C-alpha angles and dihedrals in degrees: 000000000000117000108292119228108243104228139128091199108073089148090059092051091047090051091050089051091053092045089052091048091051092047095046096048092044094049094050088057092048098044095042103030094166148095097033095144126062127172088268090050091056091048091051090051091048090052089050089054089048090054091050089054090053096259133115125229114222105197104070127029108269100229094094096039087052090055090048090049091054091050090049091052091055100038107024126236095284094059101033098094094057090038092056091049090051088048089051090054093050093045090049091054090048089051090054089051094050090047091051092049092054092046096049089051093046100043100028083212119112093197095057093040093051093045093052092044089049090053089054090047094057098028104135098227091044091053096042099056094049086084095053128087094230138119097258102088099046093039092055091046092058092042089053090048087055089047090051094049090049089053090058093040097247096142098171093055090042090054093048092051090047090052092052089048089052092054087056100040116016094193088082093062096086091052091053092048093048090047088054089051089051090054089050091052088050087053089236092148099162095051096041091054091051094045099043097041094050091044091056097046098076091045091048092049091050093048093045093050090048090052092049092052101037106016087234128114114218142123088213137314091233088083089059092044090056090069089060097040092051091063098042101267107129096188126082095234096181139009089216113104094208092054091048092051091047090053090050095049093042088057089049092052094045094046106025098158094043090044093054092045089053091049093052090044087056090050089050091050088051098048110004123118092233107033118195093207108068113161111226093352104059097138097042110099093186093057091045089055090049090054089046093067085088089076098069088040089055091054090051091045092054089051090047094051095045095048099040131091105261102238123157099275092047091052091044090052093046092049092051090053095043101044097044090047091053092047092055092043087058093045124017140290144225124170096264091062086066090059096087094057098044099093090050091044090055092045094053091041089055089054090049091050090049091051092049091048092051092048094049091046091050092048091048091051091049091052 
């Protein structure tokens, strides 16, 4: 085991961690107050307004607009931007706390748990997107809630939190379905029914409400649009998924070399140590290098996953990394799309670091 911090005051250290998290996420919003609104942000706010008028926006999933609508009800339109940013800060601190609680339970080592939670607290991408009105912060909060409930074997709550996360960010849906399949393979029938059923309920409610209001069945047309955007077509040419996929694969067949180069460029922008796509900071080498620290963490995470005992939270973490990586390999990437995997990247990287430390220590003792 890694060196254990000698302390009888874990509560004090936990409190200091949360104070640091609050300070760091608050300061990033004060020092860099803009941009907080992207084109996507404006669309989310517009969909929130549509919900408040009794309508239902069809482009993005409505989980995040629903959250924005609730904030608007409490604060009014004039104060909602600053209110959402404050909420982002509080949710980010809560995410650090949940992450720490899972790690302290898993490692039984306050030093390693605090170190990994500290990395998440000051992780550049994690800090940066606190100041944006986007899905990343709330989606990760609900995914981490699911992660936490899995760690204490509360599968129904884990499923419900996963379902809420999926209404905010649909790229997590494949991970939840594959995790359910994993539970089936394990012959864990009771838990898979709880997890899968509760995961599907929030999605079903969102789809049903959308159908009642609009007579259309969809999670969000943005998923269809991604097939066009991935191959350089900015327009949503059709609302039909089959037609969008045909356009995508036709491009792939007509331009196979270019298509594969674009896919690997997308993979590089998702995991590479010097990404070319850097939302809001494209010309800043320093910021690109900061984002690029994910690359060595990925190497450690792969080591951690391969060498660890495959319990539920390890498999859950690995599936989050794998499925979201594949989705953005198929489509396209910018740094914020990496946001959802960062806690699980750090968790598995901490395991990898621990394994390397043990191996080196054993080798040193043998010599």
